[in-house]
C-alpha positions in Angstrom: -15.2 -33.0 -14.9 -17.3 -30.6 -12.9 -17.1 -27.2 -14.5 -17.9 -24.2 -12.8 -19.4 -21.1 -14.4 -20.7 -17.9 -12.8 -23.9 -16.0 -13.9 -23.6 -15.1 -17.5 -20.5 -17.0 -18.1 -22.5 -20.1 -18.3 -24.1 -18.7 -21.4 -21.1 -17.6 -22.8 -19.7 -20.9 -22.7 -22.6 -22.8 -24.6 -23.6 -24.8 -21.9 -26.9 -22.8 -21.1 -29.4 -24.2 -23.1 -28.5 -27.7 -22.1 -28.8 -27.0 -18.5 -31.7 -25.3 -19.0 -33.3 -28.5 -20.7 -31.3 -31.1 -18.3 -32.8 -29.0 -15.5 -36.3 -29.4 -16.7 -36.1 -32.8 -18.0 -35.3 -34.2 -14.2 -37.2 -31.5 -12.0 -40.0 -31.4 -14.2 -40.1 -34.4 -16.0 -38.8 -36.9 -13.8 -39.5 -35.4 -10.1 -42.9 -34.2 -11.1 -42.2 -30.7 -9.7 -45.0 -29.2 -12.1 -45.0 -25.7 -11.2 -41.6 -25.3 -12.9 -42.9 -26.8 -16.2 -42.1 -24.6 -19.5 -44.0 -24.6 -22.7 -40.1 -24.5 -24.1 -39.0 -27.3 -21.9 -36.6 -25.2 -20.4 -36.4 -24.7 -16.7 -35.0 -21.3 -15.5 -36.0 -19.0 -13.0 -35.4 -15.7 -11.4 -32.4 -16.6 -9.2 -30.7 -17.6 -12.1 -28.4 -14.5 -11.8 -25.2 -12.9 -13.0 -24.4 -14.4 -8.9 -25.4 -17.5 -9.4 -22.5 -20.6 -9.5 -23.6 -23.4 -11.7 -21.7 -26.6 -11.0 -21.9 -28.4 -14.7 -21.1 -32.3 -14.9 -20.4 -33.1 -18.3 -18.5 -35.6 -20.5 -17.3 -34.4 -24.1 -20.3 -32.0 -23.6 -23.2 -34.7 -22.2 -24.7 -33.1 -18.9 -24.2 -35.8 -16.6 -25.2 -34.0 -13.1 -25.9 -30.3 -12.3 -25.8 -28.3 -9.0 -26.5 -24.4 -8.2 -25.4 -22.5 -5.2 -26.9 -19.2 -4.5 -25.5 -16.6 -2.1 -27.9 -15.8 0.7 -26.6 -12.4 1.2 -28.9 -11.8 -1.9 -32.6 -13.1 -2.8 -32.4 -17.1 -2.7 -35.1 -19.6 -2.3 -35.2 -20.0 1.1 -35.9 -16.5 1.5 -38.1 -15.9 -1.1 -40.0 -18.5 -2.1 -40.7 -20.8 0.9 -39.8 -18.9 4.2 -42.1 -20.8 5.9 -39.7 -23.7 6.3 -38.0 -22.1 8.6 -41.0 -21.3 11.0 -39.7 -18.0 11.7 -36.5 -18.8 13.0 -33.5 -16.8 11.6 -30.3 -18.5 9.7 -26.9 -17.6 8.7 -26.7 -15.3 5.9 -23.7 -13.6 4.6 -21.3 -13.6 1.6 -19.7 -16.9 2.7 -22.8 -18.7 3.1 -24.7 -20.4 0.1 -27.8 -22.0 -0.6 -27.2 -25.4 -2.3 -30.3 -25.8 -4.9 -31.2 -27.9 -8.0 -29.0 -30.6 -7.3 -29.3 -33.6 -9.7 -27.5 -36.4 -11.6 -28.1 -38.7 -14.7 -29.5 -42.0 -13.0 -26.9 -44.8 -13.7 -24.4 -42.4 -15.4 -20.3 -42.7 -14.6 -17.6 -41.0 -15.4 -13.9 -42.0 -14.8 -15.4 -45.0 -13.5 -17.1 -43.2 -10.9 -20.7 -42.9 -10.8 -22.1 -39.3 -11.6 -23.7 -38.6 -8.3 -20.8 -39.5 -6.1 -18.7 -37.5 -8.5 -21.1 -34.4 -8.4 -21.3 -34.6 -4.6 -17.7 -34.6 -4.2 -17.1 -31.4 -6.6 -19.2 -29.8 -4.8 -17.5 -30.2 -1.7 -14.5 -29.3 -3.4 -15.6 -26.0 -5.1 -16.6 -25.0 -1.7 -13.1 -25.1 -0.1 -11.5 -23.8 -3.4 -13.5 -20.8 -3.2 -13.9 -20.4 0.6 -17.6 -21.1 1.0 -17.7 -21.7 4.9 -21.3 -23.5 4.8 -24.6 -24.2 2.3 -28.0 -23.9 3.2 -29.9 -26.9 2.1 -33.8 -27.6 1.9 -33.5 -31.3 1.4 -34.9 -34.8 2.2 -33.7 -36.4 5.3 -31.6 -39.0 3.3 -29.5 -36.2 1.9 -28.8 -35.3 5.5 -27.4 -38.7 6.0 -24.9 -39.1 3.5 -23.5 -35.8 4.3 -23.1 -36.7 7.9 -21.9 -40.1 6.9 -19.2 -38.2 4.6 -18.0 -36.2 7.7 -19.9 -32.7 6.6 -20.7 -30.8 10.3 -24.3 -30.7 9.4 -26.6 -28.8 11.5 -30.8 -28.9 11.1 -32.4 -25.3 11.4 -35.9 -25.9 11.9 -37.9 -29.1 12.1 -38.7 -31.2 9.1 -41.8 -30.5 7.1 -44.1 -31.2 4.7 -44.0 -29.1 1.7 -45.6 -29.3 -1.5 -46.0 -33.2 -0.6 -42.6 -33.9 0.3 -40.6 -34.5 3.5 -37.9 -31.6 3.8 -36.0 -30.5 6.6 -33.6 -27.3 6.1 -29.7 -27.6 7.0 -26.7 -25.8 7.6 -23.7 -28.3 6.2 -20.0 -27.3 6.8 -17.7 -29.0 4.3 -13.9 -29.6 5.3 -10.9 -31.0 4.1 -12.1 -34.4 5.8 -15.0 -34.4 4.4 -13.9 -34.0 0.9 -11.5 -36.8 1.7 -14.1 -39.3 2.9 -15.9 -38.6 -0.4 -12.3 -39.1 -2.2 -12.2 -42.5 -0.4 -15.7 -43.7 -0.9 -16.1 -42.9 -4.5 -12.6 -44.1 -5.6 -11.3 -40.3 -6.2 -7.7 -39.8 -6.6 -7.5 -35.5 -7.3 -9.6 -32.8 -8.2 -12.7 -32.8 -10.7 -13.1 -29.9 -11.0 -12.2 -27.9 -14.3 -11.6 -24.3 -13.8 -10.9 -21.7 -16.5 -7.7 -19.8 -15.5 -9.3 -16.5 -15.3 -12.4 -18.0 -13.3 -13.3 -15.4 -10.5 -13.7 -16.7 -7.1 -17.4 -15.7 -6.1 -16.9 -15.1 -2.7 -13.5 -12.7 -2.7 -13.6 -12.0 -6.4 -9.9 -13.3 -7.1 -8.9 -15.9 -9.4 -10.1 -19.1 -8.1 -7.3 -21.8 -7.7 -8.5 -25.3 -6.7 -8.1 -27.0 -3.4 -6.8 -30.2 -4.9 -3.5 -29.9 -6.6 -4.1 -32.3 -9.2 -6.7 -34.1 -11.4 -8.5 -37.0 -11.0 -7.5 -39.7 -13.2 -9.4 -42.9 -12.2 -6.2 -44.5 -11.3 -5.3 -45.4 -7.7 -2.9 -42.9 -6.4 -2.9 -40.5 -3.2 -4.5 -37.1 -3.0 -2.8 -33.7 -2.7 -4.4 -31.1 -1.2 -3.1 -27.4 -1.5 
């Protein structure tokens, strides 16, 4: 399932070291992001703060996918690392708008019969609806833009695509919705919640207890999804 951790709760969970190593293996060794290389093979940065949202897709302790969300009303990648991508154009920055970063899944991995990449994207959409995250800012390849649009996300380009560090990147504003989540469910064959949330988990937007948008857990069996 996709487990939610905020800030230091990742360390307390025992998953932190596995997450840093998973990120290094994929973003540095697999994708060749040499600037992130560390001698200890642990990829972490200054944005892994107590406000960072970590979404960890795992099966019996083995990490199959990962995404990080950063609130835009604090320093984040687009504001502090590569603001030139925006070409001086303003973009939405508020408590309920998050930057979606470090999204990756183990190639070929499956969980409950669903590809890990589909489970991860579905979980991100579900988490946003559960937390009241109104939109995500994403600096990504146009392929992800097409994938989000095909799953009924409301996607708006924020600036023209540009080549950054040898890769084509476009900044977008992506709005999740119940229709988008339902599209992910249909496409991936998911019939319930893919989130695993602790009973005392805090909503990163409101500070209140987080409750899931989908009422029952995914079982791997065909069935109707019930939303909150």
